[in-house]
C-alpha positions as CSV (number, residue, x, y, z in Angstrom):
1,M,39.5,13.3,-5.6
2,P,36.3,13.2,-3.5
3,D,35.1,10.0,-1.9
4,P,32.5,8.5,-4.3
5,S,29.9,8.4,-1.5
6,E,30.1,12.2,-1.4
7,M,29.3,12.6,-5.1
8,H,25.7,11.4,-4.9
9,E,22.8,13.0,-3.1
10,P,20.5,10.6,-1.2
11,A,17.5,9.3,-3.0
12,A,14.2,11.1,-2.4
13,T,11.7,9.4,-0.2
14,Y,8.0,9.8,0.0
15,G,7.5,9.4,3.8
16,P,5.9,12.0,5.9
17,P,7.7,15.4,5.6
18,T,9.6,16.9,8.5
19,A,8.9,20.6,9.1
20,A,12.3,21.5,7.6
21,A,11.8,19.2,4.6
22,A,8.1,19.8,3.8
23,P,7.6,20.5,0.1
24,E,6.3,23.8,-1.2
25,P,2.5,23.7,-1.3
26,W,1.1,22.8,-4.7
27,S,4.6,21.8,-6.0
28,H,5.1,18.5,-7.7
29,P,6.8,17.0,-4.6
30,W,3.8,18.3,-2.5
31,H,1.4,16.5,-4.8
32,D,3.5,13.3,-4.5
33,Q,3.4,13.6,-0.7
34,L,-0.3,14.2,-0.8
35,G,-0.9,11.2,-3.0
36,L,1.0,9.0,-0.5
37,L,-1.0,10.3,2.4
38,Y,-4.3,9.8,0.6
39,H,-3.3,6.2,-0.2
40,R,-2.2,5.5,3.4
41,A,-5.7,6.7,4.5
42,M,-7.4,4.6,1.9
43,A,-5.3,1.6,2.9
44,E,-6.5,1.9,6.5
45,K,-10.1,2.0,5.3
46,I,-9.6,-1.0,3.1
47,R,-7.9,-2.9,5.9
48,R,-11.1,-2.4,8.0
49,Q,-13.5,-2.9,5.1
50,P,-11.9,-5.0,2.4
51,A,-15.1,-4.8,0.3
52,L,-14.0,-1.3,-0.6
53,L,-11.6,-2.8,-3.0
54,E,-14.7,-3.3,-5.3
55,I,-14.7,0.4,-5.9
56,A,-11.2,0.2,-7.4
57,R,-12.1,-2.9,-9.4
58,E,-15.2,-1.1,-10.7
59,N,-13.2,2.0,-11.6
60,L,-10.8,-0.1,-13.7
61,R,-13.7,-1.9,-15.4
62,R,-15.4,1.4,-16.2
63,W,-12.2,3.0,-17.5
64,L,-11.3,0.0,-19.7
65,A,-14.9,-0.2,-21.1
66,A,-14.9,3.5,-21.9
67,E,-12.0,3.0,-24.3
68,P,-12.4,-0.5,-25.7
69,D,-10.1,0.0,-28.6
70,A,-7.3,1.7,-26.6
71,T,-4.5,-0.2,-25.1
72,P,-4.6,0.1,-21.3
73,S,-1.7,1.9,-19.7
74,Q,0.9,-0.3,-18.1
75,A,-0.1,1.0,-14.7
76,R,-3.8,0.1,-15.3
77,R,-2.8,-3.4,-16.4
78,E,-0.6,-3.7,-13.3
79,W,-3.4,-2.5,-10.9
80,Q,-5.8,-4.9,-12.6
81,R,-3.4,-7.8,-12.0
82,I,-2.7,-6.7,-8.4
83,L,-6.4,-6.4,-7.6
84,D,-7.3,-9.7,-9.2
85,S,-4.5,-11.8,-7.7
86,E,-3.1,-10.3,-4.5
87,S,-4.2,-10.4,-0.9
88,V,-5.6,-7.3,0.8
89,E,-2.3,-6.8,2.7
90,E,-0.3,-7.1,-0.5
91,I,-2.6,-4.6,-2.3
92,I,-2.1,-2.2,0.6
93,R,1.7,-2.7,0.3
94,F,1.5,-1.7,-3.3
95,M,-0.7,1.3,-2.5
96,T,1.6,2.7,0.2
97,D,5.0,1.7,-1.3
98,P,7.2,4.8,-0.7
99,T,9.6,4.0,-3.6
100,E,9.6,5.4,-7.1
101,E,7.7,2.3,-8.2
102,G,4.9,3.0,-5.7
103,H,4.8,6.6,-6.8
104,R,4.5,5.5,-10.5
105,L,1.6,3.2,-9.6
106,R,-0.2,5.9,-7.6
107,Q,-0.1,8.2,-10.6
108,S,-2.8,5.9,-12.2
109,T,-4.6,5.0,-9.0
110,P,-8.0,3.2,-9.3
111,F,-8.8,4.0,-5.7
112,A,-10.8,7.2,-6.4
113,G,-14.0,7.3,-4.4
114,I,-12.8,5.5,-1.3
115,L,-12.1,8.6,0.7
116,T,-15.0,11.0,1.4
117,P,-14.5,14.7,0.5
118,E,-14.2,15.5,4.2
119,E,-11.4,12.9,4.6
120,S,-9.6,14.3,1.6
121,R,-9.8,17.8,2.9
122,A,-8.5,16.8,6.3
123,I,-5.5,15.1,4.7
124,R,-4.7,18.0,2.4
125,A,-4.9,20.4,5.4
126,Q,-2.0,18.4,7.0
127,L,0.3,19.6,4.2
128,L,-0.9,23.2,4.1
């Protein structure tokens, strides 16, 4: 019987890809990797200019106001709690968390508008 440790594949990570492990462009893993890279870049901007967090707060307010009768998604409620109660460094930790939980939160990111189109293109070019 095989050793139990040989029966499981290692968990996926969302760190920077190595040349051999880079995901196929435009695939789901590629988009996951891109999202993490975007959030790392946004985190650096926020670290230098914490006032940029107001963009995320305003995005959430606008999204919630647009559908007043709808129940906000769990991720939106979580981001609202995080933005309202956590320190800048803790918010950045959530934004750049490489785990499945971080990935789940990034799927409903309120940080749209922090990167310029040029910054976004440069990050995307890193993966192409």
